[in-house]
C-alpha positions as CSV (number, residue, x, y, z in Angstrom):
1,M,2.3,-5.7,-19.0
2,L,2.6,-6.5,-22.7
3,D,2.7,-10.2,-21.9
4,S,-0.5,-9.9,-19.9
5,Y,-2.2,-8.2,-22.8
6,K,-0.9,-10.9,-25.2
7,K,-2.3,-13.6,-22.9
8,Y,-5.7,-12.1,-22.2
9,C,-6.6,-10.3,-25.4
10,K,-7.6,-11.9,-28.7
11,N,-6.1,-9.4,-31.0
12,D,-4.4,-6.0,-31.2
13,K,-7.7,-4.1,-30.5
14,P,-8.7,-5.5,-27.1
15,T,-12.2,-4.9,-25.7
16,A,-12.7,-3.0,-22.4
17,A,-13.3,-6.3,-20.7
18,E,-10.1,-7.8,-22.1
19,C,-8.1,-4.7,-21.0
20,A,-9.5,-5.0,-17.5
21,K,-8.7,-8.7,-17.3
22,A,-5.1,-8.1,-18.5
23,E,-4.6,-5.2,-16.1
24,V,-6.0,-7.0,-13.1
25,N,-4.2,-10.3,-13.8
26,Y,-0.9,-8.3,-14.3
27,M,-1.3,-6.8,-10.8
28,V,-2.3,-10.2,-9.3
29,D,0.8,-11.8,-10.8
30,E,3.0,-9.1,-9.3
31,L,1.3,-9.3,-5.9
32,K,2.0,-13.1,-5.9
33,G,5.5,-12.6,-7.1
34,K,8.1,-9.8,-6.4
35,Y,5.5,-7.7,-4.5
36,A,4.1,-10.6,-2.4
37,S,5.2,-8.8,0.8
38,V,2.6,-6.1,0.0
39,Y,-0.3,-8.6,0.1
40,K,1.2,-10.3,3.2
41,E,1.4,-7.0,5.0
42,W,-2.3,-6.4,4.5
43,K,-3.2,-10.0,5.2
44,N,-1.2,-10.0,8.5
45,S,-2.5,-6.6,9.6
46,K,-5.3,-6.3,12.2
47,D,-7.2,-4.0,9.8
48,K,-8.6,-6.0,6.9
49,S,-10.6,-3.1,5.5
50,A,-10.7,-2.0,1.9
51,E,-9.4,1.3,3.1
52,N,-6.3,-0.3,4.6
53,A,-5.8,-2.4,1.5
54,G,-6.0,0.7,-0.7
55,S,-3.5,2.6,1.4
56,I,-1.0,-0.3,1.6
57,I,-1.2,-0.9,-2.2
58,C,-0.6,2.8,-2.8
59,K,2.3,3.1,-0.3
60,K,4.1,-0.2,-1.0
61,Y,3.2,-1.1,-4.6
62,E,2.2,1.9,-6.7
63,V,4.3,4.5,-4.8
64,P,3.0,7.6,-6.6
65,A,4.3,11.2,-6.1
66,D,2.7,12.7,-3.0
67,T,2.3,9.2,-1.6
68,E,0.7,10.1,1.8
69,N,-2.1,12.2,0.3
70,Q,-2.6,9.7,-2.5
71,A,-2.8,6.9,0.0
72,K,-5.6,8.7,1.9
73,L,-7.5,9.3,-1.4
74,R,-7.1,5.8,-2.6
75,A,-8.2,4.4,0.7
76,K,-11.4,6.4,0.4
77,N,-11.8,5.2,-3.2
78,A,-11.3,1.6,-2.1
79,L,-14.0,1.9,0.5
80,R,-16.4,3.4,-2.1
81,I,-15.7,0.6,-4.5
82,Y,-16.1,-2.0,-1.8
83,N,-19.5,-0.5,-0.8
84,V,-20.7,-0.6,-4.4
85,M,-19.6,-4.2,-4.9
86,K,-21.2,-5.5,-1.7
87,K,-24.7,-4.2,-2.7
């Protein structure tokens, strides 16, 4: 994560936009690298919805405590974000 911040932030007081870019790119790098199977699972699934992506990311990448309930919550949140973005 620190390497991502070093790469995408201009100084030791990053802007909100730089933080977002560092965080997103860190996740993308992981999903292309050691967690590539997570993206492939969603890509190969019949359900290409934002909800399914949120659930898979939660269960296979983030793996929080109370995974099943969190996966349902994050699936709903992914759908909400998707609906806002497509407007």
